[in-house]
C-alpha positions in Angstrom: 0.1 -0.1 0.2 1.4 3.5 -0.8 1.6 6.2 1.3 -0.4 9.5 -0.1 1.1 12.5 1.5 -0.8 15.9 1.0 1.3 18.7 0.7 -0.1 22.3 2.0 1.3 25.6 1.2 3.0 25.7 4.3 5.1 22.1 3.7 5.9 24.1 0.3 7.3 27.2 2.0 8.9 24.6 4.7 10.5 22.7 1.3 12.0 25.6 -0.5 13.2 27.8 2.8 15.4 24.4 3.5 16.8 23.8 0.4 17.1 27.8 -0.5 18.8 28.3 3.2 21.4 24.9 2.8 22.1 26.3 -0.5 23.2 29.5 0.4 25.1 28.4 3.5 27.0 25.7 1.7 28.3 28.5 -0.8 29.8 30.4 2.4 31.5 27.5 4.4 32.7 26.6 0.8 34.1 29.5 -0.2 35.6 29.5 3.3 37.5 26.2 2.5 35.0 24.3 5.1 35.8 20.6 4.9 33.0 18.3 3.3 31.1 21.9 3.0 28.9 20.4 0.9 27.9 17.5 2.6 28.2 18.9 6.6 26.6 22.4 6.0 23.0 20.7 4.4 22.9 18.3 7.2 23.3 20.9 10.3 21.0 22.8 8.3 18.5 20.0 7.7 19.3 18.8 11.3 18.4 22.5 13.1 15.7 22.9 10.4 14.2 19.5 12.1 14.4 20.8 15.7 13.3 23.8 15.1 10.2 22.8 12.3 9.2 19.9 13.6 10.5 16.4 11.2 9.6 17.5 7.7 6.6 13.9 6.5 7.1 15.6 2.9 10.6 15.3 1.6 10.9 13.6 -1.2 12.2 10.3 -1.1 13.7 10.7 -4.7 16.6 13.3 -2.7 18.3 10.7 -1.1 18.1 8.5 -3.8 19.3 10.9 -6.8 22.2 11.7 -3.9 23.1 8.0 -3.8 23.4 7.4 -7.5 25.5 10.6 -8.5 28.4 9.8 -5.3 28.1 6.1 -6.8 28.9 7.3 -10.1 31.6 9.7 -8.9 33.0 7.1 -6.7 33.5 4.4 -9.7 35.1 7.4 -11.8 37.7 7.7 -9.4 39.0 3.8 -9.6 41.3 2.4 -12.6 42.6 -1.0 -14.2 46.1 1.6 -13.9 46.0 1.4 -10.4 45.5 -2.4 -9.8 48.2 -3.1 -12.8 50.5 -0.7 -10.7 49.8 -2.3 -7.2 50.8 -6.1 -8.5 54.0 -5.6 -7.5 52.9 -4.9 -3.5 49.5 -6.6 -3.7 49.8 -9.6 -1.0 51.1 -7.2 1.6 48.8 -4.4 0.3 45.9 -6.9 1.3 47.3 -7.9 4.6 47.4 -4.5 5.4 43.8 -4.3 4.7 42.7 -7.2 6.4 44.6 -6.1 9.7 43.1 -2.4 9.2 39.8 -4.3 9.2 40.1 -6.7 11.8 40.2 -3.6 14.0 37.7 -1.8 12.6 35.9 -4.7 13.2 36.7 -4.3 17.0 36.3 -0.7 17.1 32.4 -1.4 15.4 32.2 -4.4 18.4 33.6 -1.9 21.4 31.3 1.2 19.8 28.2 -1.5 19.8 28.8 -2.6 23.0 30.0 0.7 25.1 28.1 3.4 23.3 24.5 0.5 22.7 24.6 1.6 19.4 23.1 -1.1 16.4 25.2 -3.7 15.1 24.9 -2.6 11.7 25.1 1.1 12.6 28.6 0.2 14.7 29.6 -1.8 11.9 29.2 1.3 9.5 30.5 3.9 11.3 33.3 2.4 11.7 34.7 1.0 8.7 37.5 3.5 7.0 37.4 4.8 4.1 34.4 6.0 1.6 33.2 7.8 4.2 30.1 9.6 2.2 29.7 6.5 -0.1 29.0 4.2 3.5 26.7 6.7 4.6 24.8 6.8 1.1 24.2 2.9 2.1 23.6 3.1 5.3 19.6 3.3 5.1 19.3 1.3 2.6 21.1 -1.1 4.2 19.0 -0.9 7.8 21.5 1.5 9.5 21.1 4.2 11.8 22.3 7.1 9.0 22.5 9.6 11.2 24.8 7.3 13.5 26.6 6.5 10.5 27.3 10.1 9.3 28.3 11.1 12.8 30.9 8.5 12.8 32.2 8.2 9.6 32.7 12.4 9.9 34.3 12.3 13.3 36.9 9.7 12.2 37.5 11.3 9.1 38.0 14.9 10.6 40.6 13.4 12.9 42.3 11.3 10.5 42.5 14.7 8.3 43.9 16.7 11.6 45.5 14.2 12.8 48.3 12.3 10.6 49.3 14.9 7.9 50.7 16.8 11.2 52.7 14.0 12.2 54.2 13.0 9.5 54.9 16.5 7.7 56.3 16.9 11.7 57.9 13.6 11.4 59.6 14.2 8.4 60.3 17.9 9.2 57.9 19.6 7.1 55.1 22.2 8.3 51.7 21.6 6.9 49.8 24.4 7.6 46.8 24.0 5.2 42.8 23.3 5.8 42.4 19.9 6.0 40.6 18.2 2.7 38.9 15.7 4.1 37.7 12.3 2.3 35.7 12.7 -1.0 35.4 16.3 -0.5 37.2 17.3 -3.5 37.1 15.3 -6.1 39.6 17.5 -8.3 42.6 15.7 -6.2 41.2 12.1 -6.5 42.5 10.3 -9.3 41.2 11.3 -12.9 42.0 8.2 -15.6 43.4 10.0 -19.2 40.8 10.0 -21.3 40.0 11.9 -24.9 36.7 11.9 -24.4 35.2 14.3 -21.3 32.2 15.1 -19.7 33.5 19.1 -19.5 30.8 21.7 -18.6 33.4 24.2 -19.6 33.7 23.6 -23.6 30.8 24.3 -25.9 32.1 22.1 -28.6 32.2 18.8 -26.2 28.2 19.5 -25.9 27.0 16.5 -27.9 29.3 14.5 -26.7 28.9 15.0 -22.8 24.4 15.5 -23.5 25.2 11.7 -25.3 27.6 10.1 -22.4 25.5 11.6 -19.4 22.3 9.6 -21.4 24.3 6.5 -21.7 25.1 6.9 -17.5 21.8 7.7 -17.0 20.3 4.3 -19.1 23.4 2.3 -17.5 22.4 3.0 -14.2 18.6 2.9 -14.6 19.6 -1.2 -15.9 21.5 -1.7 -13.3 19.2 -0.8 -10.4 16.4 -2.7 -12.1 18.9 -5.8 -12.6 20.0 -5.5 -9.4 16.9 -5.8 -7.5 16.5 -8.9 -9.5 19.3 -10.3 -7.9 18.5 -9.0 -4.8 22.0 -6.8 -4.6 23.2 -5.9 -0.8 22.6 -1.8 -1.4 20.8 -1.7 -4.6 20.6 2.4 -4.8 24.7 2.6 -4.5 25.9 -0.9 -5.3 24.6 -1.1 -8.9 25.2 2.5 -9.9 28.8 1.7 -8.8 29.9 -1.5 -10.1 27.7 -0.7 -13.8 29.2 2.5 -14.0 33.0 1.1 -13.3 32.4 -1.1 -15.9 31.6 1.7 -17.9 34.3 4.0 -17.3 36.6 1.5 -17.7 35.5 1.0 -21.7 34.7 4.4 -21.7 37.0 6.4 -19.6 35.2 9.5 -18.3 35.9 12.7 -16.0 33.1 13.4 -13.4 32.5 17.4 -12.7 33.1 18.2 -8.9 29.9 19.9 -9.3 28.3 16.5 -9.6 30.1 15.0 -6.8 29.4 18.1 -4.3 24.8 17.9 -5.8 25.1 14.8 -4.7 26.5 15.2 -1.6 23.7 18.0 -1.0 21.2 16.1 -1.7 22.0 13.6 1.0 23.3 15.7 4.0 19.4 17.4 2.8 17.9 14.1 3.1 19.8 12.2 6.2 19.6 15.6 8.2 15.9 15.2 8.1 15.7 12.4 9.7 17.5 13.2 13.2 15.6 13.0 16.0 16.5 15.0 19.4 16.1 11.9 21.2 19.7 10.3 19.4 21.9 13.2 21.0 22.2 11.5 24.4 23.1 8.3 22.6 25.2 10.3 20.3 26.9 12.1 22.8 28.3 8.8 24.0 29.2 7.6 21.0 31.3 10.1 20.1 33.7 10.3 22.6 33.9 6.6 22.6 34.9 7.0 18.4 37.1 9.8 19.7 39.2 7.6 21.7 38.9 4.3 18.8 39.8 6.5 16.2 43.2 7.8 18.0 44.1 4.0 18.6 43.3 3.1 15.5 45.4 5.7 14.0 48.4 4.4 16.2 48.0 0.8 14.5 47.9 2.0 11.0 50.9 3.5 11.5 52.8 0.6 13.0 51.0 -1.4 10.1 52.5 1.5 7.6 55.4 0.7 9.2 55.7 -3.3 8.3 54.5 -1.9 4.9 57.6 0.0 4.3 59.9 -2.8 5.4 58.5 -5.5 3.6 57.9 -3.7 -0.1 60.9 -1.4 0.0 58.6 1.6 -0.5 59.0 5.0 1.2 58.3 5.4 4.1 56.2 8.8 4.2 54.0 7.0 1.2 53.7 4.4 3.2 52.5 5.6 6.5 50.3 7.7 4.1 48.6 5.3 2.3 47.8 2.9 5.0 45.9 5.7 7.1 42.1 4.7 8.1 40.6 7.3 5.3 41.4 10.2 4.5 42.5 9.7 0.6 42.1 13.2 0.0 44.3 14.7 2.5 46.8 11.9 2.2 46.9 12.5 -1.7 47.5 15.8 -1.1 50.0 15.7 1.7 52.4 13.2 -0.3 52.3 15.9 -3.0 53.0 18.5 -0.2 56.0 16.2 1.6 57.7 15.1 -1.8 56.1 11.6 -1.2 54.8 9.3 -4.4 51.4 10.5 -4.3 50.6 7.7 -6.8 51.3 5.3 -4.7 49.1 6.6 -1.8 46.2 7.3 -4.0 46.7 3.5 -5.1 46.9 2.2 -2.2 43.7 4.0 -0.5 41.4 3.3 -3.6 42.5 -0.6 -4.0 40.9 -0.1 0.2 38.2 1.5 -0.7 37.0 -0.7 -3.7 37.6 -3.2 -1.1 35.5 -1.6 1.5 32.6 -0.7 -1.3 32.4 -4.6 -2.6 32.3 -6.2 0.8 30.8 -3.4 3.7 27.0 -4.5 2.2 27.9 -8.2 2.3 29.2 -7.8 6.0 26.0 -5.5 7.2 23.5 -7.6 5.5 25.4 -10.9 7.6 25.1 -8.5 11.1 21.4 -7.8 10.5 20.2 -11.2 10.1 22.4 -12.4 12.9 20.8 -9.4 15.4 16.8 -9.7 13.7 16.6 -13.0 15.6 17.8 -11.7 18.9 15.4 -8.4 18.3 12.6 -11.0 17.5 13.4 -12.9 20.8 13.4 -9.6 22.9 
């Protein structure tokens, strides 16, 4: 049975006000180089709006769906076969580093669940290092608390982006005085495949190509979502566009304008923020404190993993440390560039970890939900 919403003039005015306020403040904070402005600002505006105005029942569900799809497409465009080929010489040590990091992340999720009393699925998705925006995008569909996952992920991202570059810079005697570029907040710093066919808004001569390729992407995503429904793909609204566009971009290399990613983050931030409930504040305050301690411990562990990776592979220490951090892909790449490290290797290591995270996280989350469901049934 489909629920029909009656939207009066007051609701329309509230929705328009929300979008306008979020847009204005996003532009302002983006101009001020606020980390992840196009996600965090609309998220905060929507949260404040929900507290003052009350939950907006008429907020379009399609906004969040479109946001997920945009983020999935842009995420897919950051991967390249070249990245995987370049990593073959140190693939097994890298997989070992990813596995060990994953084990400690699962332990963090378990501790969050037990100490902060957050449901297992949200604790798991909130503790996975890397692909923060993508995990938030898929969290609601996986049955997790999107607000909790958002808070946990961005506490991790901000801590990693603030702590790691400055520790590495201090160790290598080069100060870094810059606003941290938080994971996935600036797609231009991510991998951009070399290609002759680009989607760009700057070149009028490529308008026809841009239109055709945009239609191709939309068609591919639409078909993939339908196929995902048939095969019951976990987190279908995110993974179906991600995998389909990953294949598409390998055959037809494409650069997605940063604006698309910003719009996706904007939509996702709004759709997540309007779900905010004051009752979760006490729970999340405790979770943030626990997460802060756990992330700092995870950073220390990842430094040890990076050092061992350096010993095994013989690659330079700075790049190994930056490549094995728990997230902060763009920050680590920019830091490597500034300090003279191997930014290509750092980016490859971070992207391979992100690939495994995006591929395996929904299946792990689904397993956790199946294990947790009988427990709730028994209660």
